[in-house]
N, CA, C and O of each residue as an XYZ file, in Angstrom:
400
protein
N     122.481    143.948    115.937
C     121.740    142.906    116.631
C     120.345    142.853    116.027
O     119.676    143.877    115.899
N     119.910    141.646    115.655
C     118.724    141.655    114.863
C     117.643    140.638    115.074
O     116.705    140.610    114.277
N     117.696    139.793    116.088
C     116.652    138.784    116.241
C     116.289    138.701    117.723
O     117.124    138.375    118.566
N     115.020    139.006    118.021
C     114.593    139.086    119.412
C     113.364    138.229    119.665
O     112.551    137.993    118.771
N     113.249    137.768    120.904
C     112.094    136.981    121.340
C     110.962    137.937    121.688
O     111.150    138.898    122.433
N     109.786    137.660    121.138
C     108.564    138.403    121.438
C     107.434    137.396    121.614
O     106.768    137.036    120.644
N     107.211    136.932    122.865
C     106.166    135.925    123.096
C     104.807    136.399    122.609
O     104.430    137.558    122.782
N     104.085    135.477    122.000
C     102.777    135.808    121.435
C     101.619    135.283    122.281
O     100.453    135.484    121.941
N     101.940    134.619    123.370
C     100.893    133.965    124.161
C     100.504    134.747    125.416
O      99.888    134.188    126.324
N     100.857    136.029    125.475
C     100.488    136.845    126.622
C     101.482    136.819    127.767
O     101.340    137.580    128.724
N     102.483    135.960    127.685
C     103.506    135.921    128.726
C     104.455    137.103    128.575
O     104.700    137.579    127.466
N     104.982    137.565    129.693
C     106.063    138.541    129.620
C     107.316    137.816    129.145
O     107.379    136.588    129.190
N     108.290    138.552    128.700
C     109.546    137.936    128.269
C     110.218    137.218    129.425
O     110.793    136.144    129.245
N     110.148    137.810    130.616
C     110.757    137.189    131.789
C     110.088    135.852    132.119
O     110.767    134.872    132.424
N     108.777    135.819    132.057
C     108.054    134.572    132.339
C     108.318    133.544    131.248
O     108.463    132.355    131.536
N     108.383    133.993    129.999
C     108.614    133.075    128.891
C     109.964    132.389    129.015
O     110.056    131.171    128.859
N     111.023    133.160    129.297
C     112.355    132.551    129.363
C     112.467    131.623    130.560
O     113.148    130.600    130.478
N     111.827    131.947    131.654
C     111.863    131.052    132.825
C     111.149    129.745    132.535
O     111.545    128.696    133.043
N     110.097    129.797    131.722
C     109.336    128.588    131.390
C     110.006    127.766    130.294
O     109.824    126.549    130.246
N     110.777    128.402    129.414
C     111.273    127.707    128.222
C     112.789    127.648    128.075
O     113.297    126.923    127.219
N     113.502    128.385    128.879
C     114.952    128.427    128.745
C     115.677    127.656    129.825
O     115.128    127.364    130.888
N     116.919    127.336    129.527
C     117.812    126.711    130.507
C     118.852    127.762    130.881
O     119.632    128.204    130.038
N     118.855    128.159    132.157
C     119.776    129.191    132.623
C     121.199    128.663    132.601
O     121.474    127.569    133.095
N     122.107    129.451    132.021
C     123.521    129.096    131.944
C     124.344    129.925    132.923
O     125.185    129.378    133.638
N     124.118    131.218    132.966
C     124.865    132.079    133.877
C     124.726    133.537    133.510
O     124.101    133.892    132.510
N     125.326    134.380    134.346
C     125.313    135.817    134.107
C     126.488    136.217    133.224
O     127.485    135.502    133.127
N     126.352    137.358    132.591
C     127.455    137.949    131.841
C     128.025    139.050    132.733
O     127.422    140.113    132.884
N     129.177    138.789    133.313
C     129.855    139.814    134.099
C     131.336    139.484    134.198
O     131.778    138.403    133.809
N     132.079    140.424    134.719
C     133.536    140.286    134.764
C     134.008    139.214    135.732
O     135.177    138.830    135.697
N     133.137    138.728    136.587
C     133.511    137.744    137.592
C     133.277    136.299    137.148
O     133.657    135.363    137.851
N     132.664    136.123    136.005
C     132.340    134.776    135.516
C     132.982    134.555    134.149
O     133.132    135.491    133.363
N     133.353    133.330    133.882
C     133.833    132.987    132.549
C     132.638    132.941    131.599
O     131.608    132.341    131.908
N     132.786    133.575    130.456
C     131.738    133.540    129.440
C     131.902    132.218    128.678
O     132.974    131.949    128.136
N     130.851    131.394    128.632
C     130.955    130.119    127.901
C     131.257    130.344    126.422
O     130.880    131.367    125.849
N     131.931    129.391    125.819
C     132.218    129.426    124.390
C     130.914    129.178    123.628
O     130.123    128.309    123.994
N     130.707    129.952    122.571
C     129.468    129.870    121.785
C     129.172    128.443    121.328
O     128.069    127.942    121.548
N     130.141    127.786    120.696
C     129.907    126.440    120.160
C     129.504    125.447    121.239
O     128.765    124.500    120.966
N     129.979    125.652    122.454
C     129.604    124.765    123.546
C     128.147    124.886    123.959
O     127.610    123.997    124.620
N     127.504    125.982    123.574
C     126.096    126.202    123.915
C     125.141    125.762    122.806
O     123.932    125.677    123.021
N     125.682    125.482    121.623
C     124.869    125.130    120.456
C     124.836    123.619    120.273
O     125.483    123.079    119.376
N     124.092    122.956    121.113
C     123.966    121.507    120.990
C     122.528    121.110    121.280
O     121.739    121.901    121.796
N     122.207    119.881    120.943
C     120.851    119.357    121.200
C     119.767    120.260    120.634
O     118.726    120.458    121.262
N     120.014    120.817    119.426
C     119.029    121.664    118.757
C     118.710    122.925    119.564
O     117.573    123.397    119.550
N     119.701    123.470    120.261
C     119.498    124.656    121.085
C     120.402    125.791    120.615
O     121.442    125.565    119.997
N     119.980    127.017    120.924
C     120.789    128.204    120.682
C     120.846    129.029    121.962
O     119.912    129.002    122.763
N     121.949    129.767    122.157
C     121.985    130.676    123.297
C     121.150    131.925    123.016
O     121.082    132.405    121.884
N     120.533    132.428    124.049
C     119.843    133.718    124.013
C     120.345    134.521    125.207
O     120.745    133.956    126.225
N     120.319    135.829    125.072
C     120.790    136.703    126.129
C     119.632    137.578    126.591
O     119.024    138.295    125.797
N     119.337    137.509    127.884
C     118.334    138.378    128.488
C     119.056    139.651    128.915
O     119.988    139.609    129.718
N     118.617    140.780    128.372
C     119.253    142.066    128.645
C     118.298    142.932    129.463
O     117.161    143.176    129.057
N     118.773    143.390    130.613
C     118.000    144.290    131.467
C     118.301    145.717    131.031
O     119.375    146.250    131.309
N     117.345    146.327    130.345
C     117.502    147.693    129.860
C     116.973    148.734    130.842
O     116.811    149.900    130.484
N     116.709    148.324    132.058
C     116.180    149.247    133.060
C     114.666    149.240    133.075
O     114.056    148.699    133.997
N     114.052    149.833    132.068
C     112.589    149.904    132.030
C     111.947    148.720    131.317
O     110.728    148.554    131.377
N     112.747    147.894    130.644
C     112.207    146.716    129.963
C     113.324    145.698    129.758
O     114.509    146.028    129.815
N     112.920    144.462    129.519
C     113.852    143.380    129.200
C     113.785    143.079    127.706
O     112.731    143.202    127.080
N     114.906    142.691    127.156
C     114.962    142.195    125.779
C     115.632    140.831    125.824
O     116.491    140.579    126.670
N     115.239    139.959    124.917
C     115.869    138.639    124.797
C     116.386    138.520    123.374
O     115.621    138.314    122.431
N     117.690    138.652    123.238
C     118.333    138.567    121.937
C     118.762    137.149    121.624
O     119.332    136.464    122.473
N     118.492    136.712    120.418
C     118.865    135.370    119.973
C     120.259    135.422    119.357
O     120.518    136.235    118.470
N     121.139    134.573    119.816
C     122.513    134.511    119.292
C     122.564    133.452    118.201
O     122.958    132.311    118.441
N     122.160    133.847    117.000
C     122.052    132.908    115.880
C     123.398    132.606    115.244
O     123.501    131.699    114.419
N     124.447    133.363    115.622
C     125.808    133.038    115.185
C     126.798    133.558    116.233
O     126.420    134.249    117.179
N     128.062    133.209    116.041
C     129.066    133.555    117.044
C     129.286    135.065    117.140
O     129.530    135.588    118.227
N     129.203    135.758    116.023
C     129.369    137.206    116.037
C     128.280    137.878    116.875
O     128.564    138.793    117.647
N     127.062    137.432    116.724
C     125.955    137.982    117.506
C     126.147    137.680    118.991
O     125.890    138.534    119.839
N     126.593    136.477    119.300
C     126.874    136.084    120.686
C     127.936    137.002    121.291
O     127.785    137.468    122.421
N     129.006    137.262    120.544
C     130.070    138.124    121.038
C     129.575    139.548    121.282
O     130.010    140.202    122.229
N     128.677    140.026    120.442
C     128.106    141.367    120.648
C     127.307    141.429    121.944
O     127.403    142.399    122.696
N     126.528    140.404    122.196
C     125.681    140.393    123.389
C     126.462    140.129    124.681
O     126.003    140.497    125.762
N     127.617    139.506    124.583
C     128.340    139.129    125.798
C     129.585    139.969    126.060
O     130.350    139.665    126.975
N     129.798    141.012    125.277
C     130.969    141.850    125.508
C     130.920    142.477    126.898
O     129.869    142.933    127.349
N     132.053    142.493    127.561
C     132.114    143.051    128.907
C     132.118    144.576    128.908
O     131.995    145.186    129.970
N     132.256    145.204    127.741
C     132.198    146.663    127.680
C     130.762    147.190    127.799
O     130.556    148.389    127.990
N     129.784    146.307    127.688
C     128.369    146.670    127.854
C     128.036    146.559    129.340
O     128.115    145.464    129.897
N     127.663    147.665    130.003
C     127.429    147.621    131.452
C     126.066    147.067    131.878
O     125.834    146.868    133.070
N     125.173    146.819    130.936
C     123.833    146.350    131.319
C     123.889    144.945    131.893
O     124.683    144.123    131.435
N     123.054    144.654    132.895
C     122.965    143.284    133.409
C     122.417    142.347    132.332
O     121.442    142.663    131.650
N     123.069    141.182    132.193
C     122.659    140.214    131.173
C     122.788    138.797    131.716
O     123.640    138.513    132.558
N     121.929    137.918    131.218
C     121.944    136.507    131.586
C     121.915    135.656    130.328
O     121.243    135.991    129.352
N     122.648    134.554    130.360
C     122.697    133.618    129.232
C     121.762    132.456    129.518
O     121.778    131.883    130.607
N     120.950    132.117    128.529
C     120.088    130.940    128.557
C     120.296    130.190    127.244
O     120.859    130.740    126.298
N     119.851    128.954    127.185
C     119.707    128.268    125.903
C     118.244    127.883    125.743
O     117.539    127.612    126.715
N     117.803    127.866    124.467
C     116.407    127.562    124.145
C     116.384    126.693    122.898
O     117.217    126.849    122.006
N     115.433    125.783    122.841
C     115.238    124.919    121.686
C     114.973    125.761    120.429
O     114.160    126.685    120.457
N     115.655    125.439    119.344
C     115.519    126.199    118.090
C     114.089    126.202    117.557
O     113.596    127.237    117.109
N     113.429    125.061    117.603
C     112.066    124.991    117.069
C     111.129    125.900    117.857
O     110.247    126.532    117.278
N     111.313    125.968    119.155
C     110.501    126.859    119.978
C     110.829    128.322    119.675
O     109.931    129.161    119.597
N     112.103    128.617    119.507
C     112.489    129.993    119.173
C     111.836    130.480    117.890
O     111.416    131.634    117.801
N     111.749    129.608    116.905
C     111.167    130.000    115.618
C     109.732    130.487    115.751
O     109.250    131.227    114.894
N     109.043    130.082    116.812
C     107.643    130.474    116.994
C     107.485    131.827    117.679
O     106.380    132.368    117.729
N     108.586    132.384    118.213
C     108.455    133.620    118.992
C     109.419    134.727    118.576
O     109.499    135.757    119.246
N     110.141    134.534    117.494
C     111.067    135.582    117.051
C     110.494    136.349    115.877
O     109.609    135.874    115.166
N     111.028    137.558    115.692
C     110.548    138.396    114.601
C     111.156    138.025    113.250
O     110.609    138.396    112.211
N     112.286    137.294    113.243
C     112.920    136.884    112.000
C     113.295    135.397    112.116
O     114.458    135.079    112.364
N     112.330    134.487    111.941
C     112.625    133.057    112.111
C     113.651    132.514    111.126
O     114.263    131.476    111.377
N     113.844    133.209    110.007
C     114.820    132.756    109.017
C     116.250    132.784    109.546
O     117.119    132.107    108.997
N     116.513    133.560    110.608
C     117.851    133.630    111.194
C     118.231    132.342    111.924
O     119.411    132.082    112.161
N     117.239    131.549    112.272
C     117.487    130.347    113.072
C     117.539    129.141    112.155
O     116.553    128.796    111.504
N     118.701    128.505    112.112
C     118.843    127.332    111.240
C     119.328    126.139    112.025
O     119.508    125.060    111.461
């Protein structure tokens, strides 16, 4: 996993995703996980908010393989799916070249 959101404007990751993302749903055994291609429209990409206990991470799903890694049900951490505009993502990720 290699591309993460790191807001540069002083916002926490939680505040940033609430201000800039569109909530899709949780990743858990009780919900259907949306198909990756269905989330990649209107210049948007899915991102996964991962609750690591002491901190949150927001992983960018720049391809289907990355999406599958973040949404596997074998990972017990709480996770939420959002979509975010690609141009906005490029301004807050550590590897903007991953976003095309």
